[in-house]
N, C-alpha and C positions, 0 to 999 in steps of 0.2 A: 919077524913080522909080529909075533905075539908080544915081544918086548915093546915095540913101538906102539901097539894098541894099548897096552897097559900104561905106558908113559903118557899117551894122549888122554886116557881116561883119568889118570892121576892129575894131569894139568887141568882138565876140564872140571874135575871135582874141586881142585884148589881154587880155581877162578869162581866157581859157584859159592864156595865157602867164604871167599874174600868179599864177594858181593853181598852175601847175607850178613856178614859181620859189619860191613859198612852201613847197611840199612839199619841194623840193630843199634850201632853207635849213633846214627843220626836220630833214630827214634828216641833213644835215651837222652840225647842232647835236647831235643824238643820238649820232652817231658820235664827235664830239669829247668828249662827256660820257663815253661808254663807254671811249674811249682813256685819258681822265684817270683814271677809276676803276681801270683795269687797271694804269696806271703807279703809282698810289698803293698798290695792293695789293702790287705787286712791291717797292716801296720799303719798305713796312712789313715784308714777309717778310725782305728782305735785312737790315734793321736788327735784326730779331728773331734771326736766325741769328748775327749778330755779337755781340749781347748774350749769347746763350747760350754761345758760344765763350768770351767774356770771363769769364763766370761759372764755367765749367768750369775755365778756367786759374787763376782766383783760388782756387778750392777746392783744386785740385791743389797750387798753390804753398803755400797755408796748411797743407795736410796734410804736405808735405815739410818745411816750416819747423818745425812743431810736433814732428814725429818727430825731427828732428835735435836740437832744443833738449832734448827729453825724454831722448834717449840721452846727450847731452853732460852734462846734469845728473846722470843716473844714474851715469855713469862718474866724475864728480867726487865724488859721494857715496860710492861704493864704494871708489874709489882713494884718497880723501883721508882 
Protein backbone atom coordinates (compact mmCIF):
# COMPACT_ATOMS: atom_id res chain seq x y z
CA UNK A 1 0.00 0.00 0.00
CA UNK A 2 2.78 2.42 0.95
CA UNK A 3 4.65 1.60 -2.25
CA UNK A 4 1.60 2.42 -4.38
CA UNK A 5 1.06 5.68 -2.53
CA UNK A 6 4.65 6.78 -2.99
CA UNK A 7 4.53 5.74 -6.67
CA UNK A 8 1.32 7.74 -7.12
CA UNK A 9 2.93 10.72 -5.42
CA UNK A 10 6.00 10.35 -7.61
CA UNK A 11 3.82 10.26 -10.74
CA UNK A 12 1.82 13.27 -9.59
CA UNK A 13 4.98 15.26 -8.87
CA UNK A 14 6.40 14.22 -12.23
CA UNK A 15 3.28 15.47 -14.03
CA UNK A 16 3.36 18.74 -12.09
CA UNK A 17 7.02 19.28 -12.94
CA UNK A 18 6.38 18.44 -16.58
CA UNK A 19 3.51 20.95 -16.71
CA UNK A 20 5.67 23.62 -15.04
CA UNK A 21 8.49 22.93 -17.48
CA UNK A 22 6.13 23.25 -20.44
CA UNK A 23 4.83 26.56 -19.11
CA UNK A 24 8.40 27.75 -18.57
CA UNK A 25 9.43 26.79 -22.11
CA UNK A 26 6.38 28.51 -23.56
CA UNK A 27 7.09 31.66 -21.53
CA UNK A 28 10.73 31.66 -22.69
CA UNK A 29 9.62 31.16 -26.29
CA UNK A 30 7.19 34.11 -26.06
CA UNK A 31 9.92 36.28 -24.55
CA UNK A 32 12.31 35.35 -27.36
CA UNK A 33 9.67 36.17 -29.97
CA UNK A 34 9.01 39.52 -28.29
CA UNK A 35 12.74 40.36 -28.17
CA UNK A 36 13.05 39.42 -31.83
CA UNK A 37 10.16 41.72 -32.79
CA UNK A 38 11.65 44.60 -30.81
CA UNK A 39 15.08 44.13 -32.43
CA UNK A 40 13.50 43.97 -35.88
CA UNK A 41 11.50 47.16 -35.26
CA UNK A 42 14.62 48.97 -34.04
CA UNK A 43 16.55 47.81 -37.09
CA UNK A 44 13.82 48.97 -39.48
CA UNK A 45 13.63 52.35 -37.72
CA UNK A 46 17.42 52.80 -37.86
CA UNK A 47 17.53 51.97 -41.58
CA UNK A 48 14.59 54.29 -42.21
CA UNK A 49 16.40 57.17 -40.52
CA UNK A 50 19.55 56.52 -42.56
CA UNK A 51 17.58 56.40 -45.80
CA UNK A 52 15.83 59.66 -44.93
CA UNK A 53 19.13 61.38 -44.17
CA UNK A 54 20.53 60.07 -47.47
CA UNK A 55 17.50 61.38 -49.35
CA UNK A 56 17.79 64.83 -47.74
CA UNK A 57 21.51 64.98 -48.56
CA UNK A 58 20.86 63.97 -52.18
CA UNK A 59 18.17 66.65 -52.56
CA UNK A 60 20.44 69.30 -51.04
CA UNK A 61 23.37 68.30 -53.24
CA UNK A 62 21.15 68.36 -56.33
CA UNK A 63 19.80 71.80 -55.40
CA UNK A 64 23.30 73.22 -54.90
CA UNK A 65 24.56 71.69 -58.16
CA UNK A 66 21.59 72.92 -60.21
CA UNK A 67 21.88 76.43 -58.70
CA UNK A 68 25.62 76.57 -59.45
CA UNK A 69 25.19 75.34 -63.03
CA UNK A 70 22.27 77.75 -63.60
CA UNK A 71 24.23 80.81 -62.43
CA UNK A 72 27.35 79.69 -64.32
CA UNK A 73 25.32 79.34 -67.51
CA UNK A 74 23.62 82.69 -66.92
CA UNK A 75 26.99 84.38 -66.35
CA UNK A 76 28.36 82.95 -69.61
CA UNK A 77 25.28 84.04 -71.55
CA UNK A 78 25.33 87.57 -70.20
CA UNK A 79 29.13 87.95 -70.23
CA UNK A 80 29.72 86.35 -73.60
